[in-house]
N, C-alpha and C positions, 0 to 999 in steps of 0.2 A: 268744503265749499258749498255754499247754498246756491242751487240753481232754481231760478224762476222762469216759468213758461207762462207768458201772458197772452190771453186771447181777447179779442173783442167780441162780445155776444152777438153782435150784428154780422160778423163775418162768416158767410157760409154756415149760418146758424145750424141747420139741420144735418147738412153733410159733415161737419166737423164733430158731432156729438160722440161718435165712436172713437175718433182720434183723441179727443179730450179724456174719455173714460179710460183708455189704455194708458194714457200719460198719468192720470190720477192714481192708478194701481202702482205706480213705480215709487218706491220709497227715497229715491235720490233726487225727485223733483217736487217742486211745489207749482201747481197749477193755478193759475189766478185769472178770473174773468173780470176785466176792467171795462166800463162802459165806453170809453173813447181812447183809443191808442194813438190818435192823431195821424192816422194812415188812411183817411176817408176814401180817397180815390182808389187806392190799392185794395181797400176792404171790400169795395164793390166788385172788383175784378178777379181776384184770385186769393186762395186760401193762405193765411200767413200766421205767424206767431213771433213774439218777441222773446228770445231766449237770452236772460240776463242783458237785456237792452239791444240785442242784435237781431235784426229783421231777418227771419227765415221764411222764404217764399217757395211755393211749389204750385204744380198744375193741378193737383188734386189731393184730397185728405191723406191718402196712403202714402203718397210721396212726401207730404208735409212730415208724417210721422217718421219716415226713414230719414229725412234731412235734420229733423230735431234730434234724433237718436244719434246721428253722426256728429252733430255739433257738440252734443253733450259729451260724447266719448272724447272729442277733441279738447274740451274744456278740462276734463279730468285728467287727460295725459298732460296737458300743459301744466296743471297744478302738480302732478307727480314729478315732473322735470324741475319745477322750481323749489320743490321741498328737499 
C-alpha cells in the first residue's frame, strides 16, 4: 500500500519543518508538499496533513507526527486484515 502524506507549504511553515523531515526519513511514506490543499481556514489555525486524503489535525507539530504515525499504523493493520 502506498501512503501519501500531503502538506500545504503555508501551513505552520517553520514549525512543521522538523515533522516533515522525520516523515521523509520513513521508507513507508511519500511526503508531498502541494501548494493548496483547499483547507485554507484550517491552514491558518492549526497544523494538519492529509494522509491518503484523510485530514489529520493536531494542536502542535509533535502531536501531528504522533497522529500521523497512529493513522498510518491503522492503515497498515487494515490492509493486513484484508489480505
